[in-house]
A tleap script that builds the chain and sets N, CA, C and O, in Angstrom:
source leaprc.protein.ff14SB
mol = sequence {
  NMET VAL LYS ASP VAL VAL VAL TRP ARG SER
  PRO ASP GLY ILE PHE LEU VAL SER GLU PRO
  ALA GLY LYS THR LEU GLY THR PHE TYR ALA
  GLU GLY ASP GLY TRP TRP CYS VAL VAL TRP
  PRO ASN GLY ARG GLU VAL ARG VAL TRP LYS
  PRO ASP SER ASN THR ASP ASP LEU VAL ARG
  ARG VAL VAL ARG GLY CPRO
}
set mol.1.N position { -5.054 28.355 15.716 }
set mol.1.CA position { -4.445 27.581 15.744 }
set mol.1.C position { -3.784 26.399 14.282 }
set mol.1.O position { -4.315 25.901 13.289 }
set mol.2.N position { -2.849 26.377 14.685 }
set mol.2.CA position { -1.666 25.456 13.275 }
set mol.2.C position { -1.578 23.378 14.800 }
set mol.2.O position { -1.327 23.227 15.995 }
set mol.3.N position { -1.981 22.357 13.568 }
set mol.3.CA position { -1.979 21.159 14.281 }
set mol.3.C position { -1.143 20.929 13.216 }
set mol.3.O position { -1.240 21.146 12.008 }
set mol.4.N position { -0.126 20.341 14.066 }
set mol.4.CA position { 0.926 19.425 13.158 }
set mol.4.C position { 0.295 18.321 12.610 }
set mol.4.O position { -0.166 17.637 13.524 }
set mol.5.N position { 0.067 17.837 11.490 }
set mol.5.CA position { -0.153 16.631 10.888 }
set mol.5.C position { 1.587 15.785 9.756 }
set mol.5.O position { 2.511 16.524 9.417 }
set mol.6.N position { 1.580 14.592 9.498 }
set mol.6.CA position { 1.843 13.551 8.627 }
set mol.6.C position { 1.096 13.321 7.539 }
set mol.6.O position { 0.061 12.665 7.428 }
set mol.7.N position { 1.880 14.082 6.537 }
set mol.7.CA position { 1.020 13.629 5.072 }
set mol.7.C position { 2.256 12.128 4.388 }
set mol.7.O position { 3.473 12.282 4.288 }
set mol.8.N position { 1.501 10.802 4.019 }
set mol.8.CA position { 2.513 10.911 3.281 }
set mol.8.C position { 1.135 10.374 2.019 }
set mol.8.O position { -0.092 10.455 1.962 }
set mol.9.N position { 2.390 9.757 1.059 }
set mol.9.CA position { 1.646 9.251 0.173 }
set mol.9.C position { 2.198 7.682 -1.030 }
set mol.9.O position { 3.202 7.465 -1.709 }
set mol.10.N position { 0.962 6.943 -0.773 }
set mol.10.CA position { 1.570 5.152 -0.880 }
set mol.10.C position { 1.543 5.687 -2.996 }
set mol.10.O position { 1.193 6.517 -3.835 }
set mol.11.N position { 2.049 4.718 -2.798 }
set mol.11.CA position { 2.547 4.688 -4.670 }
set mol.11.C position { 1.660 4.445 -5.877 }
set mol.11.O position { 1.919 4.306 -7.072 }
set mol.12.N position { -0.304 4.433 -4.671 }
set mol.12.CA position { -1.196 4.949 -5.969 }
set mol.12.C position { -1.767 5.000 -5.384 }
set mol.12.O position { -2.790 4.376 -5.103 }
set mol.13.N position { -1.010 6.178 -4.822 }
set mol.13.CA position { -1.663 7.996 -5.091 }
set mol.13.C position { -2.938 8.721 -3.421 }
set mol.13.O position { -3.376 9.724 -2.859 }
set mol.14.N position { -2.914 7.210 -3.431 }
set mol.14.CA position { -3.758 7.756 -2.107 }
set mol.14.C position { -3.388 8.216 -0.715 }
set mol.14.O position { -3.508 7.316 0.116 }
set mol.15.N position { -2.915 9.525 -0.178 }
set mol.15.CA position { -2.845 10.391 0.936 }
set mol.15.C position { -3.400 10.111 2.135 }
set mol.15.O position { -4.626 10.067 2.236 }
set mol.16.N position { -2.661 9.907 3.100 }
set mol.16.CA position { -2.587 10.017 4.665 }
set mol.16.C position { -2.499 10.853 5.164 }
set mol.16.O position { -1.692 11.783 5.169 }
set mol.17.N position { -3.521 10.568 5.762 }
set mol.17.CA position { -2.956 12.468 7.097 }
set mol.17.C position { -3.263 12.166 8.554 }
set mol.17.O position { -4.373 12.111 9.082 }
set mol.18.N position { -1.860 11.948 9.200 }
set mol.18.CA position { -2.271 11.897 10.660 }
set mol.18.C position { -1.699 12.758 11.274 }
set mol.18.O position { -1.007 13.611 10.718 }
set mol.19.N position { -1.939 12.670 12.905 }
set mol.19.CA position { -0.896 13.646 14.102 }
set mol.19.C position { 0.504 12.856 14.055 }
set mol.19.O position { 0.365 11.718 13.607 }
set mol.20.N position { 1.902 13.214 14.436 }
set mol.20.CA position { 3.296 12.465 14.559 }
set mol.20.C position { 2.670 11.738 15.758 }
set mol.20.O position { 3.481 11.457 16.641 }
set mol.21.N position { 1.206 11.322 16.005 }
set mol.21.CA position { 1.810 10.171 17.480 }
set mol.21.C position { 0.767 8.895 17.074 }
set mol.21.O position { 0.163 8.149 17.845 }
set mol.22.N position { 0.770 8.911 15.227 }
set mol.22.CA position { 0.274 7.960 14.828 }
set mol.22.C position { -1.551 8.774 14.028 }
set mol.22.O position { -1.928 8.948 12.869 }
set mol.23.N position { -2.051 8.990 15.089 }
set mol.23.CA position { -4.330 8.875 14.764 }
set mol.23.C position { -3.414 8.996 13.113 }
set mol.23.O position { -2.343 9.233 12.554 }
set mol.24.N position { -5.100 8.549 12.934 }
set mol.24.CA position { -4.916 9.188 11.564 }
set mol.24.C position { -6.875 9.386 11.684 }
set mol.24.O position { -7.886 8.861 12.151 }
set mol.25.N position { -6.209 10.936 10.600 }
set mol.25.CA position { -7.245 12.448 11.041 }
set mol.25.C position { -8.062 11.721 9.457 }
set mol.25.O position { -9.266 11.544 9.267 }
set mol.26.N position { -7.071 11.468 8.656 }
set mol.26.CA position { -8.250 10.489 7.183 }
set mol.26.C position { -7.464 10.767 6.076 }
set mol.26.O position { -6.335 11.241 6.204 }
set mol.27.N position { -8.169 10.407 4.552 }
set mol.27.CA position { -7.622 10.580 3.858 }
set mol.27.C position { -8.404 10.760 2.162 }
set mol.27.O position { -9.595 10.626 1.878 }
set mol.28.N position { -7.131 11.133 1.164 }
set mol.28.CA position { -7.675 11.777 0.178 }
set mol.28.C position { -7.326 10.762 -0.896 }
set mol.28.O position { -6.553 9.804 -0.937 }
set mol.29.N position { -8.137 11.292 -1.709 }
set mol.29.CA position { -7.451 10.457 -2.832 }
set mol.29.C position { -7.159 11.159 -4.760 }
set mol.29.O position { -5.967 11.425 -4.605 }
set mol.30.N position { -7.377 11.469 -5.890 }
set mol.30.CA position { -8.143 11.690 -6.631 }
set mol.30.C position { -8.569 10.913 -7.972 }
set mol.30.O position { -7.834 10.159 -8.611 }
set mol.31.N position { -9.965 11.261 -8.287 }
set mol.31.CA position { -10.611 10.620 -8.327 }
set mol.31.C position { -10.872 10.492 -9.790 }
set mol.31.O position { -11.616 9.682 -10.343 }
set mol.32.N position { -9.680 12.005 -10.653 }
set mol.32.CA position { -10.442 12.821 -12.793 }
set mol.32.C position { -10.626 13.079 -12.222 }
set mol.32.O position { -11.010 12.815 -11.083 }
set mol.33.N position { -10.145 14.618 -13.580 }
set mol.33.CA position { -11.009 15.351 -13.977 }
set mol.33.C position { -11.099 16.443 -12.903 }
set mol.33.O position { -11.746 17.429 -13.255 }
set mol.34.N position { -10.656 16.467 -11.842 }
set mol.34.CA position { -9.790 17.720 -10.666 }
set mol.34.C position { -10.923 17.146 -9.700 }
set mol.34.O position { -11.145 17.724 -8.636 }
set mol.35.N position { -11.563 16.130 -10.029 }
set mol.35.CA position { -12.092 15.347 -8.363 }
set mol.35.C position { -11.606 14.342 -8.103 }
set mol.35.O position { -11.131 13.340 -8.639 }
set mol.36.N position { -11.932 15.065 -6.506 }
set mol.36.CA position { -10.989 14.494 -5.777 }
set mol.36.C position { -12.288 13.762 -4.436 }
set mol.36.O position { -13.399 14.292 -4.416 }
set mol.37.N position { -11.961 12.465 -3.329 }
set mol.37.CA position { -12.318 12.246 -2.412 }
set mol.37.C position { -11.830 12.785 -1.123 }
set mol.37.O position { -10.601 12.861 -1.106 }
set mol.38.N position { -12.325 13.124 -0.201 }
set mol.38.CA position { -11.465 12.646 1.014 }
set mol.38.C position { -12.860 11.836 1.909 }
set mol.38.O position { -14.069 11.959 1.710 }
set mol.39.N position { -12.145 11.029 2.898 }
set mol.39.CA position { -13.276 10.293 3.501 }
set mol.39.C position { -12.022 10.383 4.984 }
set mol.39.O position { -10.798 10.505 5.038 }
set mol.40.N position { -13.075 10.255 5.980 }
set mol.40.CA position { -12.287 10.618 7.809 }
set mol.40.C position { -12.350 9.559 8.124 }
set mol.40.O position { -12.468 8.902 7.090 }
set mol.41.N position { -12.342 8.392 9.673 }
set mol.41.CA position { -12.283 7.651 10.129 }
set mol.41.C position { -13.925 7.800 10.459 }
set mol.41.O position { -14.213 6.649 10.790 }
set mol.42.N position { -14.580 8.223 10.506 }
set mol.42.CA position { -15.793 7.879 11.004 }
set mol.42.C position { -16.856 7.196 9.777 }
set mol.42.O position { -17.870 6.500 9.729 }
set mol.43.N position { -15.720 8.021 8.664 }
set mol.43.CA position { -17.064 6.769 7.792 }
set mol.43.C position { -17.405 7.768 6.572 }
set mol.43.O position { -17.403 7.356 5.412 }
set mol.44.N position { -17.639 8.831 6.836 }
set mol.44.CA position { -17.927 10.134 6.181 }
set mol.44.C position { -16.662 10.305 4.992 }
set mol.44.O position { -15.441 10.148 4.989 }
set mol.45.N position { -17.782 10.748 3.934 }
set mol.45.CA position { -16.957 10.863 3.115 }
set mol.45.C position { -17.029 11.422 1.592 }
set mol.45.O position { -17.194 10.750 0.574 }
set mol.46.N position { -16.905 12.459 1.673 }
set mol.46.CA position { -17.198 14.295 0.391 }
set mol.46.C position { -16.087 13.970 -0.944 }
set mol.46.O position { -14.934 13.539 -0.979 }
set mol.47.N position { -17.244 14.491 -2.182 }
set mol.47.CA position { -16.270 14.683 -3.624 }
set mol.47.C position { -15.770 16.437 -3.010 }
set mol.47.O position { -16.222 17.371 -2.347 }
set mol.48.N position { -14.700 16.080 -3.682 }
set mol.48.CA position { -14.435 17.942 -4.048 }
set mol.48.C position { -13.652 18.371 -5.426 }
set mol.48.O position { -12.715 17.805 -5.988 }
set mol.49.N position { -14.249 19.376 -5.717 }
set mol.49.CA position { -13.763 19.712 -6.883 }
set mol.49.C position { -12.238 20.534 -6.506 }
set mol.49.O position { -12.380 21.491 -5.746 }
set mol.50.N position { -11.311 20.346 -6.805 }
set mol.50.CA position { -9.553 20.481 -6.756 }
set mol.50.C position { -8.957 20.499 -8.016 }
set mol.50.O position { -8.438 19.431 -8.341 }
set mol.51.N position { -8.857 21.827 -9.174 }
set mol.51.CA position { -8.174 20.929 -10.295 }
set mol.51.C position { -7.446 21.519 -10.386 }
set mol.51.O position { -7.694 22.057 -11.465 }
set mol.52.N position { -6.501 21.956 -10.009 }
set mol.52.CA position { -5.146 21.988 -9.732 }
set mol.52.C position { -4.823 21.305 -8.633 }
set mol.52.O position { -5.413 21.061 -7.581 }
set mol.53.N position { -3.406 20.951 -9.227 }
set mol.53.CA position { -2.447 19.454 -7.776 }
set mol.53.C position { -2.739 20.103 -6.814 }
set mol.53.O position { -2.713 19.212 -5.966 }
set mol.54.N position { -3.131 21.428 -6.031 }
set mol.54.CA position { -2.383 21.747 -4.505 }
set mol.54.C position { -2.926 20.891 -3.278 }
set mol.54.O position { -3.989 21.199 -2.738 }
set mol.55.N position { -2.188 19.838 -2.868 }
set mol.55.CA position { -2.934 19.394 -2.083 }
set mol.55.C position { -2.492 19.830 -0.451 }
set mol.55.O position { -1.949 19.072 0.353 }
set mol.56.N position { -2.788 20.914 -0.268 }
set mol.56.CA position { -2.012 21.852 0.555 }
set mol.56.C position { -4.307 22.020 1.484 }
set mol.56.O position { -4.638 21.857 2.658 }
set mol.57.N position { -5.191 22.364 0.287 }
set mol.57.CA position { -6.340 23.066 1.353 }
set mol.57.C position { -6.745 21.459 0.728 }
set mol.57.O position { -7.700 21.836 0.048 }
set mol.58.N position { -6.708 20.407 0.556 }
set mol.58.CA position { -7.010 18.793 0.409 }
set mol.58.C position { -6.772 19.154 2.686 }
set mol.58.O position { -7.365 19.250 3.760 }
set mol.59.N position { -5.549 19.188 2.045 }
set mol.59.CA position { -4.818 18.173 3.949 }
set mol.59.C position { -5.606 19.050 4.770 }
set mol.59.O position { -6.426 18.477 5.486 }
set mol.60.N position { -5.542 20.587 4.853 }
set mol.60.CA position { -6.269 21.530 5.032 }
set mol.60.C position { -8.195 20.439 6.115 }
set mol.60.O position { -8.459 20.186 7.291 }
set mol.61.N position { -8.867 20.222 4.873 }
set mol.61.CA position { -9.837 19.778 5.197 }
set mol.61.C position { -9.935 18.986 6.020 }
set mol.61.O position { -10.448 19.155 7.126 }
set mol.62.N position { -9.315 17.723 5.469 }
set mol.62.CA position { -9.053 16.352 6.103 }
set mol.62.C position { -8.990 16.967 7.851 }
set mol.62.O position { -9.775 16.454 8.648 }
set mol.63.N position { -8.094 17.984 8.303 }
set mol.63.CA position { -7.677 18.647 9.696 }
set mol.63.C position { -9.086 19.193 10.265 }
set mol.63.O position { -9.385 18.848 11.409 }
set mol.64.N position { -9.735 19.800 9.737 }
set mol.64.CA position { -10.265 20.329 9.907 }
set mol.64.C position { -12.439 19.471 10.580 }
set mol.64.O position { -13.342 19.739 11.373 }
set mol.65.N position { -12.041 18.328 9.388 }
set mol.65.CA position { -12.826 16.919 10.153 }
set mol.65.C position { -14.526 17.166 8.960 }
set mol.65.O position { -15.119 18.187 8.610 }
set mol.66.N position { -14.728 15.962 8.732 }
set mol.66.CA position { -16.816 16.134 8.455 }
set mol.66.C position { -17.295 16.845 9.618 }
set mol.66.O position { -18.494 17.097 9.738 }
savepdb mol mol.pdb
quit
């Protein structure tokens, strides 16, 4: 199943992933040296090693949920 999402990138590099209707699914941002932080609305947060700059995997991780 493919879920439609909207991905916004703020000027300071924080990505916001939401449903088209506006419900926030989560956010993620680069911490540096290939590490990213993924945060869901319930407050759960994980660090992910993703040394390349392809953010598609991080969007999928947000959509999959905590």
